[in-house]
N, C-alpha and C positions, 0 to 999 in steps of 0.2 A: 646210628654209630658208623656205617658202613663207610660212609665217605671219610670220617676219620681216620679209622686204620687205614683206608686206601691212600689218605693223603699223606699219611705218615711212611708208608712203604713206598710210594712214588719218591718221596723226599730224601730217604736214605739211599735207594738204588739211585736217584740222581748225583747224591754225593759222592757214590762209590766211583761210579763210572767215570764221575767229573775228578775222581782223584787218580782213578787208573790213566786215564788220559793224559792227565799233567803230568804221572809218572813216566809213562812212554816218551811224551815231548820231550821233558826237560831231561831224560837219562839219568844213569844211575847218581852221577855227582848230584844231582839237587833233585831226588825224587820224592824228598820229603816236601819241598818247597814247591815242587809241580803239583804233587797231589792236595796241598791245601791251594794252591791256585786255582786246578782244575773242580776241586769242589765249591769254591766260592763262585767261581765264573757258572757252575750250575744251579747254585742259589740264585743268583742273581737272575738268572733266566726263568726259572720259576717265579721269583717274584715279577718282573716284567710280564709273565704271563697272567700272573694275578691279577696286576694292577690293569692290564687291559680287559679282563674278563669284569673286575671291579669295576670300571671307566663304563662299559656296556652296560651294565647294570643302573649305575644312575642315571647315565644318558636315557633309560627308559622310565627311572622313577620321575626324572624331571619333566617329561611329556606327558602326552594325557593317560599313560597306562592304557590305550584300546588294545594295542596288538600284546601276544605274548610276552612274557620276560624272557631275555637270553637264556637258551636253552644249553648251558655248558654245565659240564662234567665236573662233581666233586662239589667243592665247598660252595662255589659260586653258584651253581646250578641249582642247588638244595637250597642255597638261599635265596634266588632268584623266584625259585617255585614257591615257596612257602611265602612270601612277600607279595607275590602275583594271586595267591590264594586268598589272602587277608584284604587285600584290593577289592577281590570280587566279591566277598562276602560283605564288605561294607558297603559296596555300589549297590547289591540285592537287598540291604538292610535299610539304605537311604531309599530306594525306589519303594519298598514296602512301606517306609512311614510317609513317602510323599502322596502314595496312594490313600493310605489311611486318610491323610490329612484333607486329599482332595474330595474324599466322600464323604468326611465329617463336614465341610465347608458347603459341600452339594446339599449335605441334609440340614444345615442353617439355613441355607437358601432357598430350600424347599418349605421352610416353617413360615407358617403366616403371618407370624409376630416379627417384627425388627430386631435386628440383633447388630450392635457395635462395640468394638472391643477396644477399649482406653488404655495407654500405657501410664506409668506413674505421673507423667506431666499432662495427663487429661488431654495429648495426642491421639488421634484416631491411627490405631493399629489396621483395623478392617472393618467392614460393613457389610452386611446383606444389602439385596435390590430393594426389599422394603424397608429398610433404616434407611437408607438412600432417599428413598420416594417421601418417609415421613417428616424427614428433617429437611429436605431439599440441599441434599449432597450429592457429589460425584464419587463413586468408590475408590477411582483410581487416581484422579487428581488431586482430593482432598485428603489423602493419607498423609499422615505426619503433621497434618495441622491440629493445630488446638482446637477442639471442637466448641469451648465458647466462644470462640471469635467467627464461627460459622453457625450455629445455633444461638441466637442471642435473645432469645424469651426470655425475659426477667423471672418466671417463674421457675425454670427450666435452671440458668445460672445459678439461681439463689439454692434452689434445692442441690446441685452437684457440688457450689461450696460450702453447703453446711455440714456434708457427711452424713448426715441422719439419713438412712434409707431403708427404714422400717416399712414405710407407707409409700406407694406410687402416688405419682404428681400428674394432675390433667392439665392439659395444654393445647393451645391449637396448632394446628401447622402451617408452616409459612405462608402458604396462601390464604389460611383462614378458612378452607373448606372442612376440614375434617378435625373432629377431635380426638387428643391423643391420649392415653395411659402410658406415662413411662415410669419404669422401674430400672434403678440402679443397684447391683449386688458388687461389691467387693471382692476379690480373690486375689492369691499370689501375693507377690510384693508390692502393694500400692495399686495393683492393677485393677480395671472397673471393667463389668460388664453390662451394656444399656441395653434394656428389653422396652421395645415398644408396639403398642397394641391399637389398632384403629377402634375405636369406640362409638362411631358416629350412629351406626346403625342401631347400637345399644341404646344410647340416650335418644334417640328417636324415636325408638319403640318404648321406652319410660316414658318419655312425654306423652305418647299417644295413649300410652294407659294412664296418664293421669290425666289427661284430656278426657278421656273416655269414661273413668269413673266419675269425674267432675260433670260430666253431661248427662251421664244417667242419674246421677244423684237429683240436679237441676229438673230433669223430666219427669220423676216421679215426685218430686218433691212440689211441683206445681198444683197437680190435681191432687194429691194430698192435701193439701192446703185448703183447696178449694172444697175438699168433701169435708174437711174438719169444720171450715166455717157455715156449712151449712147444716150439720150435725147439730151444731151449736145454734145457730139458728132455730132450728125444729125444736131444740131441748128448750130454750129459756123466753121462746116466742110462742102465742097463740096464733096459728095461720088458720086462713080461710082455706076453704077444700082447693079453690084455684091455685092458691100461692103452693098450698101442699103440695099440691100437682106439679106443678112447675119446678119446685126444687128438686122432687124425685127424680124427673126429668134430666136437670143440671146435673143430680149425683148420678145418674145412669150414665150419663155422658163420659162425666169423670172417667168413673170406673171403667168405661170401655176403652177408652184412651189408653188408662194404664195398664188394662190386659192384653191390648195391642202393642204395646211397647214392651212387654213383657214378650209376648209370642216372638216379636221382632230380633230380641235379644238371644233368646234360645236359639231361633233359626240361624243367626249368625255361629254363635257358639258352635251348633251343630256342624253347619258350613266349613270351620275352620278346623274343628277336630276329628273329620271323619275322612276316610280314603276318599279318593277320587271316585265318581261313578263308572262302571264298567263300561268298555266300548261295545261291549256284545247284548245289549239288552235294547233293543227297539221299542220306541215310544211313539205311538201313534199320535200326530199333529192335531188331528181334528178334534178329539177329545178335548185337549187343554183348549183349542180355541174357543169351544162351544161353552166350556165352562167359563172362560176369561170373560165372555159375552154375557153371560148369566150375571156375573158379579157385575159388570160394568153397567147393566141395565138396571140393576134394584140401586146402584150406588147412585148413577144420573137420576133415576126417576123422572125419566121423559124430558129433560132439561136438554140432550144434546141428540144430535143425530150421529149414531153409532154405526158402523157397519165393518162387518169382520168377513173375513174368507171361509167360505164353507167347502164341503167336498173336496178339501184336501188329503191328497192320499200319501203324502210324505211322511217317513217317521225319522226320529232323531234317537241316535245313541245315548242313552244317558239315565238319570235318575228322575221319573216323573212329576214327582212332588217338588223336586230342585225346580224342572222346568215351570212348572205351573206357579210355583212361587215367582221367578222372573218374570213372567207373561202377567200375570196379574198386578203385580207391582207396577209395573209400566202403565198396564191399562187404566187402573187404579189413579195413579199421578195424572194421568190425562184427564180423567174426567176430574178429578178434586180441582185442576189448576186451569181448567178451561171454562171460561165463563157461560152461563146458558146462552143457548143458540148457537154454539160453536158445533163445531164436526170433528169426529176423531174415526180415522181408519185405521183398522190393522189389517196387514197384508203380509202374503206370505209367496216368495219366489224362489226358483234355482239360480242360482248365478252361473255364468258362463265355466268357472272353474269347480262344478261342482258342490259347490258350498251352499249352503240354506241361509236364508234372511227373514227374519220376521221384524217388520216394520211397524210401529206406532205413531201415526202422524196425526197431530193435534193443530187447531187453528187457537190454541190459548194465549197468553199474555208474551210467550216467550221469554229468554234466558240472554242476558246482555255477555258478551264473548268472554270475559273476564271471569267470570264464574264457571265457565265449562269443566276447565281441568278440576274443580274440586268438587263438583257435583256427587262424587260418589265416594266422599269421605263421610264417616259417621257423622249426624249432627248437623251435617253442613246444610244451611237453608240459604237461601237469595234474600228469601223476607220471613223472617222467624216469626212475626205476628201471623200472616197468612197462613204458613204451614201449618200452626197450632188451629186456627180456625178452622182449617179444612179437614183437621183429624192426621195430618201428616206427622210422624215422628222422627224423621230425619235419617233413618235407617232403609229405607225402601230401596234407593241405587246402591248402596251399598252391598245389600244382600243380591241383585241382580249381578255386580260385578263381581262377586264372588262365585256364583253360579257359572257365570260366562267361563270364568277361568277354570272350575273345575272341569269344564266340559271343551276346554282347549278352544273354545270360541272368543269373542271380543263384542264389549258395548259401545258402540257409536253413536254421539249425540251431535244434532245440528241444530241451532238454533238463534235466534234473532230477536229481539225485543220489537214486538208487534206483527210478527210473521209466523208466529208458532214455533214448533218444536217439532223435532223427527229422533226417534231412537230407535235402532236398529240391533238386534240382537243376531250376529252374524255365526254361523258353527260352521267349524271345518269339514270339506267334503267325506273325511273318513267316518264323521258322525252321522249323516246325511243319506239316505235311501228314499228314492222315490219310486213306490210300488207298483204304479202306473206306467213308470218310463215313458212318460209322455208330459207335455206342457199341462199344468193344472188351467182348467177356464174357471178363473172364481166365479162363485154365484153369492146370492143374497143370503145372510145369516140373521142380520138384523136391519141390514138396509143394504146398499147398493157399493160394492167394492170398487176404489178409486185406484187405476192403475198406475203406481210411481216409476218413474226412470230411475235405471241405477244411480245410485248417489256415489260421488267418489268416493 
């Protein structure tokens, strides 16, 4: 209120001073008229001054309000100050809201799901990069466009138009490479929130699980059917002693096959459910090669020429049972699928970058190129009947792949029909240690080691 009292006082003083001056100028005869004229002129001067101050304030308001408001005294100074403070508070509030909106949109942008906002007319208000990728949109160019003009999948269009959004709908992306789960939620006054999620991997995993269960059921049902038939035969028929022994041998073979299958399944489950092997447990390679040589010799029964590297002083960091499982699976596969009279070589070498390589080379039938990418799939067989005849479960190479992944290495395969096959286990340098710190001269373990050139 100080400015109000000040203004009243200044107005009264101006009127008095103006009246006195008017009386002095007009003289005694027209003192009253002169006083009124002087007071009027004083009031007019004050009005003009107020008009100029008001004009400066309005000019500032019409501009960008970046600078200070006019710093006048009295009413206009107080008014300019309070307007400026209100403007600054609104600017701060708007800046805070913009920052919060930016943070909110950044959080939505970081979401692994697609998010798209639609107005009451199903026009795109905003979408994050994932939604743009899922629906083939441009986040900037396609704003204010009707979504059904851009996303024309019949499933999505009918779902959006039906207005029943209790459940999600599944559809393919515009390129047909992925499967999407799309859910719409209504909010506000006719606004819609479209959420999209890439479920390609989930569907692939579900398909793999279904195939796995179907394959396991099939693989176990086959020997069970054979065993049931033999049991029925022995129950209902009188067999001679040679026939009975033959049936028992066949039954034992089928039981062993089921046991091997169950053991491989348990191995896979253990590999997938346990933590990766520590990199500080060093396993000597020589005993693993020796054990694999013994198993291969028993399985071959003298039908093949087997050579294994011996006197190997290298060590590998990892789990010994897993490493032995990977090595014996490769060696046993080579024995099973190499015809009698063939040759199988197992070698070890240190590579130039410090990595280590176990190579299993056979002179078997070889594998066509189109089968190589799928060899490590569970139950995948190039020739199903031949695999069953040789006792294979179709899980061996899948086990090898998992073991190598857990040890940071890789399984490399090279094969051509009629030219044999080469399977290489390549371990990273961090998991390989050569105790001798010198090149190893391979010597005979079960035969002569054949030196192999480095494979690309």
